[in-house]
C-alpha positions as CSV (number, residue, x, y, z in Angstrom):
1,M,-0.5,0.1,0.2
2,R,1.4,3.6,-1.0
3,T,1.9,5.7,1.6
4,E,4.3,8.3,0.2
5,I,5.3,10.4,-3.2
6,N,8.4,11.9,-4.0
7,F,8.3,15.1,-6.0
8,E,12.0,15.5,-6.4
9,N,11.9,18.9,-4.5
10,F,9.5,18.2,-2.0
11,K,8.2,14.5,-0.3
12,Y,4.3,13.7,0.7
13,F,3.7,11.3,3.2
14,N,0.6,9.9,4.4
15,I,0.0,10.6,8.2
16,D,-2.4,8.1,10.3
17,G,-4.8,10.3,12.1
18,G,-6.9,7.6,13.7
19,D,-10.5,6.5,12.4
20,Y,-14.2,7.1,13.4
21,F,-17.3,5.7,12.1
22,S,-20.2,7.2,10.7
23,D,-23.5,6.6,8.9
24,A,-23.0,5.0,5.8
25,G,-26.2,5.8,4.4
26,A,-25.2,10.0,4.4
27,A,-21.9,8.8,3.2
28,M,-23.1,7.1,0.2
29,G,-26.0,10.0,-0.5
30,V,-28.4,9.2,-3.0
31,L,-26.8,6.3,-4.1
32,P,-28.9,3.3,-3.4
33,R,-28.5,1.0,-0.1
34,A,-28.5,-2.0,-2.9
35,L,-25.7,-1.0,-5.1
36,W,-23.1,-0.4,-2.1
37,E,-24.3,-2.5,1.2
38,N,-22.2,-6.0,-0.1
39,K,-18.9,-3.5,-0.8
40,I,-18.9,-1.7,2.7
41,N,-18.4,-3.6,6.1
42,L,-20.8,-2.0,8.4
43,D,-20.6,-2.4,12.0
44,S,-24.4,-3.1,14.3
45,K,-25.3,0.9,14.3
46,H,-25.1,0.6,10.2
47,R,-21.5,2.8,10.5
48,M,-18.6,2.8,8.2
49,K,-15.5,3.4,9.1
50,F,-13.3,6.7,8.4
51,N,-9.9,7.0,8.2
52,L,-8.2,10.4,8.8
53,N,-5.7,10.5,6.2
54,L,-4.0,13.4,7.0
55,G,-1.3,14.2,4.5
56,L,2.6,15.8,5.7
57,I,4.4,18.0,2.9
58,V,8.2,17.9,3.7
59,T,10.2,20.9,1.6
60,E,13.7,22.1,1.9
61,S,12.5,25.0,4.3
62,A,9.0,23.7,5.2
63,K,6.9,21.4,7.0
64,I,3.0,21.3,6.0
65,L,0.1,19.5,7.4
66,I,-2.5,18.9,5.7
67,D,-5.9,18.8,7.8
68,T,-5.5,17.9,11.8
69,G,-8.3,15.1,12.2
70,I,-10.2,14.7,15.0
71,G,-8.3,15.9,18.0
72,N,-7.9,14.6,21.4
73,R,-11.1,16.4,23.1
74,I,-14.0,14.2,22.1
75,S,-17.1,14.4,24.4
76,E,-18.7,11.5,25.8
77,K,-21.8,12.0,23.0
78,E,-19.2,12.4,20.5
79,K,-17.8,8.9,21.2
80,E,-21.4,7.3,21.3
81,I,-21.7,8.5,17.9
82,Y,-18.8,8.1,16.0
83,N,-16.5,5.5,18.1
84,P,-13.4,7.4,17.5
85,S,-10.1,5.5,17.7
86,D,-7.4,7.1,20.0
87,Y,-5.9,10.1,18.3
88,R,-2.7,9.1,16.6
89,L,-1.2,12.1,14.8
90,F,1.5,12.8,17.6
91,D,2.8,9.1,17.3
92,S,2.3,9.1,13.2
93,L,4.7,12.5,13.2
94,K,7.4,11.1,15.8
95,S,7.6,8.3,13.6
96,L,8.9,10.6,10.8
97,N,11.1,12.2,14.0
98,I,8.8,15.6,13.7
99,K,7.8,17.3,16.8
100,P,4.4,19.3,16.9
101,E,6.2,22.7,17.1
102,E,8.2,22.0,14.0
103,I,5.3,22.0,11.7
104,D,5.5,25.3,9.7
105,Y,2.0,25.5,7.9
106,V,-1.7,23.5,8.5
107,I,-4.0,23.7,5.5
108,L,-7.2,23.4,6.5
109,T,-9.5,21.6,3.3
110,H,-12.7,22.4,5.5
111,L,-13.7,23.3,9.4
112,H,-16.0,20.3,10.0
113,F,-14.5,18.5,13.3
114,D,-13.1,15.7,11.8
115,H,-10.8,17.9,9.7
116,A,-10.3,20.6,12.6
117,G,-10.7,18.5,15.5
118,G,-6.9,18.5,16.0
119,I,-6.5,22.4,16.1
120,V,-6.5,22.4,19.4
121,S,-5.3,19.3,22.0
122,T,-4.9,18.9,25.3
123,I,-1.8,18.7,26.5
124,E,-0.7,18.1,30.0
125,G,-4.4,18.9,31.4
126,E,-4.5,22.7,29.3
127,D,-6.4,23.2,25.9
128,K,-3.1,24.5,23.2
129,L,-2.8,25.2,20.0
130,T,-1.5,21.9,18.6
131,F,0.7,23.2,16.2
132,P,1.6,26.8,18.0
133,N,4.6,27.9,15.5
134,A,2.0,26.9,12.1
135,I,0.2,29.0,10.2
136,H,-2.7,27.8,9.8
137,I,-4.8,28.3,6.0
138,I,-8.3,28.6,5.7
139,Q,-10.7,29.6,2.8
140,K,-12.2,33.1,4.2
141,E,-15.7,32.0,3.3
142,E,-15.5,28.9,5.3
143,W,-13.9,30.9,8.3
144,E,-16.9,33.2,7.9
145,T,-19.6,30.3,7.4
146,A,-18.0,28.6,10.7
147,K,-18.0,31.7,12.9
148,S,-21.4,32.5,11.4
149,P,-23.4,29.3,10.3
150,D,-26.9,29.9,8.6
151,E,-29.2,27.0,9.5
152,L,-28.2,24.4,6.8
153,N,-24.8,24.7,8.5
154,K,-25.1,25.3,12.5
155,A,-24.9,21.8,13.0
156,A,-21.5,21.4,11.0
157,Y,-19.5,23.6,13.2
158,N,-18.5,24.4,16.6
159,F,-16.2,27.5,16.7
160,V,-15.5,28.2,20.1
161,K,-14.5,24.5,20.6
162,Y,-12.1,24.4,17.8
163,L,-11.6,28.0,16.6
164,A,-11.7,30.1,19.1
165,L,-8.0,29.5,20.5
166,L,-6.7,30.2,17.3
167,E,-8.2,33.3,16.7
168,A,-7.0,34.2,19.4
169,K,-3.3,33.4,18.9
170,G,-4.4,34.7,15.7
171,N,-2.0,31.8,13.9
172,Y,-4.1,32.0,10.9
173,R,-4.5,33.4,7.0
174,L,-7.4,33.8,5.2
175,I,-6.7,33.6,1.2
176,D,-10.3,33.9,-1.0
177,G,-9.3,31.4,-3.9
178,E,-6.6,29.7,-5.4
179,E,-2.5,30.0,-3.7
180,E,0.5,28.9,-3.5
181,I,1.7,28.0,-0.7
182,A,5.4,27.0,-1.6
183,P,6.9,26.1,-5.3
184,G,4.6,23.2,-6.5
185,I,2.0,23.1,-3.7
186,S,-1.3,25.1,-4.3
187,V,-4.7,24.8,-2.7
188,I,-7.8,25.5,-4.5
189,K,-10.9,26.8,-3.3
190,T,-14.1,23.9,-4.6
191,G,-16.7,24.5,-2.8
192,G,-19.0,21.4,-2.6
193,H,-18.5,19.8,0.7
194,S,-18.5,22.9,2.4
195,N,-19.4,26.6,1.4
196,G,-15.2,27.0,1.9
197,C,-13.9,23.9,0.8
198,Q,-10.5,23.8,-0.6
199,I,-8.3,21.0,-2.2
200,V,-4.6,20.3,-2.2
201,K,-2.5,20.5,-5.1
202,L,0.7,18.8,-5.8
203,R,3.0,19.1,-8.6
204,N,6.2,19.0,-10.5
205,E,7.7,18.7,-14.1
206,K,7.0,14.9,-13.9
207,T,4.2,13.9,-11.2
208,I,0.9,15.4,-9.9
209,A,-1.4,14.6,-6.8
210,Y,-4.3,16.3,-5.5
211,Y,-5.2,15.5,-2.1
212,A,-9.0,16.0,-2.8
213,G,-10.3,16.0,0.9
214,D,-14.4,15.2,0.9
215,I,-14.8,16.1,-2.6
216,I,-13.6,12.7,-3.3
217,P,-13.0,10.9,0.5
218,S,-12.8,7.4,-0.5
219,K,-12.0,5.5,-3.5
220,M,-16.0,4.5,-3.5
221,H,-16.3,8.1,-4.4
222,I,-14.5,8.3,-7.5
223,S,-17.7,8.1,-9.6
224,L,-19.1,11.2,-10.8
225,G,-22.5,10.3,-9.6
226,I,-21.5,9.5,-6.1
227,T,-21.9,12.2,-3.8
228,S,-22.4,12.7,0.0
229,S,-25.5,13.6,1.7
230,Y,-23.0,16.0,3.8
231,D,-22.6,18.1,0.3
232,V,-23.8,21.8,0.7
233,C,-23.7,21.9,-3.3
234,R,-23.6,18.6,-5.3
235,K,-23.2,20.2,-8.4
236,D,-20.1,21.7,-7.1
237,T,-18.8,18.7,-5.8
238,V,-19.4,17.0,-9.2
239,K,-17.8,19.7,-11.3
240,F,-14.4,19.8,-9.2
241,K,-14.4,15.8,-9.3
242,K,-14.5,16.0,-13.0
243,I,-11.7,18.4,-13.1
244,I,-9.5,16.3,-10.6
245,L,-9.8,13.0,-12.4
246,E,-9.9,14.2,-15.8
247,E,-6.1,15.9,-15.1
248,L,-4.6,13.0,-13.2
249,V,-5.9,11.0,-15.8
250,K,-4.0,13.2,-18.5
251,F,-1.1,13.2,-16.4
252,N,-1.0,9.5,-14.8
253,G,-1.2,11.1,-12.0
254,F,-1.7,10.6,-7.8
255,L,-5.1,10.4,-6.2
256,I,-5.4,11.0,-2.2
257,L,-7.8,9.8,-0.3
258,N,-8.5,11.0,3.3
259,H,-11.1,8.7,4.4
260,D,-10.4,5.3,2.7
261,S,-9.8,2.8,5.1
262,K,-7.8,0.6,2.6
263,Q,-6.2,2.9,0.2
264,Q,-4.8,6.2,0.9
265,I,-3.1,7.1,-2.3
266,I,-3.8,5.6,-5.9
267,Q,-2.9,6.3,-9.3
268,V,-5.7,7.1,-11.8
């Protein structure tokens, strides 16, 4: 199973942040259950396993993390709903001899709990920024939605729990649209799954890869017609899914699946 990609001037590593379980029907959206129930392992509550496949990019001058997972501040109610594993991000970074304070940037694909929950961690009994020296890169519209959600988005965000400390410390930068974070490493606003959802594009002259986030969270979601019920705009999800897949096919590139429990990186 492939877990890293070498881009010559930087390297991408898959980082294990743990896993959790969520409703399979919601994840598969409008696709009829009869078409997927025999292809997915379900637990007794009809939930499927979602891995937290985070990304780490190491360049000559920076270490960049993509998403933060659920974190270690899960409530008892959340444990009952999602049955999460232990938070494995710290151990995964340690296996690469990287300390949290060495992370320079954290790219948040969006601010739902399973991607932004690890921004703050309980460390020695105190809530602290997990990556105290990192600038957290977030789409402006996503931040504004998380801070003042409408009725459609209210249940999807918890600004006070996950983002208030980040705001107080000022360790974030809001962007609007597409931006290059470092040579060959760009973020692209897509919308679709959330108002300010963004994906990460990695490239050099020979290789291209997409960390597609929840636009294509698992291998089951590669088909254009399969979108999550959590998507706020299926039309935008399909639009960018098509763009991603067409470009990867053209250049024989890599698709990084952030929630797949069996494959993290596949060559398209």
